[in-house]
C-alpha positions as CSV (number, residue, x, y, z in Angstrom):
1,X,137.3,62.8,88.2
2,X,138.6,65.1,85.6
3,X,138.9,68.8,86.4
4,X,140.3,71.7,84.6
5,X,144.1,71.8,84.3
6,X,145.8,73.8,87.0
7,X,146.5,77.4,85.9
8,X,150.1,78.3,85.3
9,X,151.6,80.1,88.3
10,X,151.7,83.8,88.0
11,X,154.3,85.5,90.1
12,X,153.9,89.2,91.0
13,X,156.8,91.0,92.7
14,X,156.3,94.6,93.8
15,X,153.2,94.9,91.7
16,X,154.8,93.7,88.5
17,X,154.6,90.4,86.7
18,X,157.8,88.4,86.9
19,X,159.5,88.6,83.5
20,X,159.3,85.2,81.8
21,X,163.0,85.4,80.9
22,X,164.0,85.2,84.6
23,X,164.7,81.5,85.3
24,X,167.0,79.3,87.3
25,X,169.7,79.5,84.7
26,X,169.8,83.3,84.9
27,X,169.9,83.2,88.7
28,X,172.8,80.7,88.5
29,X,174.6,83.0,86.1
30,X,174.1,86.1,88.3
31,X,175.1,84.3,91.6
32,X,178.2,82.7,90.1
33,X,179.2,85.8,88.1
34,X,178.7,88.1,91.2
35,X,180.7,85.9,93.6
36,X,183.5,85.4,91.1
37,X,183.8,89.2,91.2
38,X,183.5,89.4,94.9
39,X,186.3,86.9,95.5
40,X,188.7,89.0,93.3
41,X,187.7,92.3,94.8
42,X,190.3,94.2,96.8
43,X,187.8,95.2,99.6
44,X,185.3,92.3,99.7
45,X,187.6,89.4,98.6
46,X,189.5,89.3,101.9
47,X,186.3,89.4,103.9
48,X,184.5,86.6,102.0
49,X,187.6,84.5,101.4
50,X,188.5,84.8,105.1
51,X,185.1,83.5,106.2
52,X,184.3,80.9,103.4
53,X,187.0,78.3,102.9
54,X,187.9,77.4,99.3
55,X,186.3,74.0,99.6
56,X,183.0,75.5,101.0
57,X,182.4,77.9,98.1
58,X,180.4,75.4,96.0
59,X,177.9,74.9,98.9
60,X,177.8,78.7,99.5
61,X,177.0,79.3,95.8
62,X,174.3,76.7,95.9
63,X,172.8,78.3,99.0
64,X,172.9,81.7,97.3
65,X,171.2,80.3,94.2
66,X,168.5,78.8,96.5
67,X,168.1,82.2,98.2
68,X,167.6,84.1,95.0
69,X,165.3,81.4,93.5
70,X,163.1,81.6,96.6
71,X,163.3,85.4,96.6
72,X,162.4,86.0,93.0
73,X,160.8,82.8,91.7
74,X,159.0,82.0,94.9
75,X,160.3,78.4,94.9
76,X,160.7,78.0,98.6
77,X,164.1,76.3,98.2
78,X,166.0,78.5,100.6
79,X,166.0,77.4,104.2
80,X,167.9,79.5,106.6
81,X,168.4,82.9,108.0
82,X,170.7,85.2,106.0
83,X,171.2,87.9,108.6
84,X,173.0,86.0,111.5
85,X,176.2,85.2,109.5
86,X,176.5,88.9,108.6
87,X,176.1,90.0,112.2
88,X,179.2,88.1,113.1
89,X,181.5,89.8,110.5
90,X,183.7,92.2,112.4
91,X,184.0,95.8,111.0
92,X,181.4,95.2,108.3
93,X,180.5,98.7,107.3
94,X,179.2,101.2,104.7
95,X,182.1,100.8,102.3
96,X,181.5,97.1,102.2
97,X,177.8,97.5,101.4
98,X,178.4,100.2,98.8
99,X,181.0,98.0,97.1
100,X,178.7,94.9,97.4
101,X,175.8,96.7,95.8
102,X,178.0,98.3,93.1
103,X,179.4,94.9,92.1
104,X,175.9,93.4,92.2
105,X,174.5,96.1,90.0
106,X,177.4,95.7,87.5
107,X,176.7,91.9,87.4
108,X,173.0,92.1,86.9
109,X,173.3,94.8,84.3
110,X,175.8,92.8,82.4
111,X,173.9,89.5,82.5
112,X,170.2,90.4,82.6
113,X,167.7,92.3,80.5
114,X,166.9,95.7,82.1
115,X,163.6,94.7,83.7
116,X,165.3,91.7,85.4
117,X,168.3,93.7,86.4
118,X,166.0,96.2,88.0
119,X,164.2,93.5,89.9
120,X,167.4,92.0,91.2
121,X,168.8,95.4,92.2
122,X,165.6,96.6,93.9
123,X,165.6,93.5,96.0
124,X,169.3,93.8,96.8
125,X,168.9,97.4,97.8
126,X,166.2,96.4,100.2
127,X,168.1,93.5,101.6
128,X,171.2,95.7,102.1
129,X,169.2,98.3,104.0
130,X,167.6,95.7,106.2
131,X,171.0,94.2,107.0
132,X,172.5,97.6,107.7
133,X,169.7,98.5,110.1
134,X,170.1,95.2,111.9
135,X,173.9,95.5,112.2
136,X,173.5,99.0,113.6
137,X,171.0,97.8,116.1
138,X,173.1,94.8,117.0
139,X,176.1,97.0,117.6
140,X,174.1,99.4,119.8
141,X,174.3,102.2,117.2
142,X,171.6,104.6,116.2
143,X,169.8,102.8,113.4
144,X,167.8,106.0,112.7
145,X,171.0,107.4,111.1
146,X,171.1,104.5,108.6
147,X,169.6,105.8,105.4
148,X,168.9,103.6,102.4
149,X,171.6,103.4,99.7
150,X,170.1,104.6,96.5
151,X,171.0,103.2,93.1
152,X,172.2,106.6,92.1
153,X,174.8,106.4,94.8
154,X,176.3,103.3,93.3
155,X,179.4,103.5,91.1
């Protein structure tokens, strides 16, 4: 039996249609560009390089590509829980999240058109806030004092 062709999948994120220019190649460029910067950063490099062995970086980058693909393209490729590894990082604090978000913002603004950069950054700001709340709770700190980091606060 012949039916109508399946409609193309429309992805809506935060009430906005996903820009057509956002694809797997752009996600790959963002992830790899971002982590290249992270690994060289004076504050974040020692943290990431101390946790992820040199030979494990390709697998980590593939996992991060899967994460962003699932998050923005709704591919369902990511399997895992991103929070637990962050809970085990000692002394992970505000300065780390500020720097992480600043580097992420610089990466997406360099590699993506503005509407895609905004989409990536909005999601990253939400993820960072969620992680910061969970870390505070996990450490027995007052999570009510954890305020969202705004894009205006990023350097």
